[in-house]
N, C-alpha and C positions, 0 to 999 in steps of 0.2 A: 496541596499542590496542584490538584488535578482542577480544583476549583480556579485556580489562577491562571492555569493555561487555556482553561476554556474560556474564562473571561476577558484574556488577552485574544484568542481567536477569536472571540466573537468581537472585539473591539475593532480586530485588523477588518473583518470581513463588513463592520459597521463602516467604517472609514473608505474601504474600497466602493462600496456599495453609494456612499457620499460621494466620491471622489467621481465614480461612473456618473451619477446623476448630475453633478454639479459639468460633467465635460458633455453629456448629454444635451442639458440645458444651454451651454455656450453656444453649441453645435447648431441647436435650436436658433436660437436668437442670430447667429450668423447667417442662416438660411432664410430667416424672416427680413433681416438688412437686404441681404441681397436681393429677394425677390420684390422688395419696397424698391430697391435701387432701379431693378429692372423695368417696374411699374413707371415708373417716373419718368425712365428713359423713353419708354415707349407713349408716352401720353404726350412728352415733348415733341418726338417724332412727327406723332400724328396730329397735333398743333402747327408744326412748321409745314405738313404736307397740305391742311387744311388752308394756311396763309396763302401758299404757293398756288393753291386753286383758286381763292378769291381771287388772288392778284392776277392769276389767266383770265379767270370771268370778267375782271373790270378791263383788264385791256381789249378784250373782243369786242365787250359794251363799247369802249370809246372810239373803238374802228369801224362796229355797226353805225355807231351815231355820227361819225365822218361822213362814211359814205353816205346815211341819209342825208346828211347837208349838203353833201356834193351833188346827189340826185337832185334836191329841192333847188339849189343853186340855178344848177343845168338847166331845170325847168322854168325857173322864174328869170331866166335869160337869153338870149340869143349870142351869137358869134358875128364880128362883122368885122371886116377888113379894110382899114383904112386904104383911099385911095386917093392918087396925087388933088392937092388943094381943098383936102377934107381939112376942117379942124371941128372941137367938140360941138362949137355953137352950130357950124354946118349941120353935122351929124345927129345935134338933137331936135334941129329943126323939120329935116327928114324924117326922123324915127316918132317925133313926138309932135310936131307940129309948131314946136315955139323953143327957138335957140337958147330962150331962159333956163332951159330942162337939162342944159349940159350938166348940172351940178350933180344930177341923179346918173347919168354916167361916170362922171369922177368919183360918186361915193362908190359904185359897182367896181370901179379898178382901183385899188389902191395904190396909191404912189403915181399914176401916170402922170406925166409929164404934157403940158399945153403944148408940146412941141411933137406932133404925129408924127412918124416915118411911114411911108407907103409900105402896106406888106404887114404893117401891125394886127395883129387880131386883140379886139377890145371885145368887153362885155357890154349890151345892152338889155340894162333891165326891164322887164315887161309890166 
């Protein structure tokens, strides 16, 4: 009878130890999953931050490129204020020595009409 009780006690301890191990293992697996989820979230946040920084850098570069183009455009042209009696032909003749160069003025001033207004500012390419 003592052997049976002893066997039953050993069996209970073995089951308790097995259950404790299983619970510990389950808790460990759950903690691993949480750590992996947190790592994945941190990686995603880092990627989003990098994308935002890349976008910022690209926008700054575009702004710098536009500024450089405007400076270059400004250095390559001069401004002229239209006077009474001016036409693209007369302005080209005065600026370049030939009225036929009016096309150069027209190209530098997109959308310019042939009907100039007194006081209108136009660009004269150099």
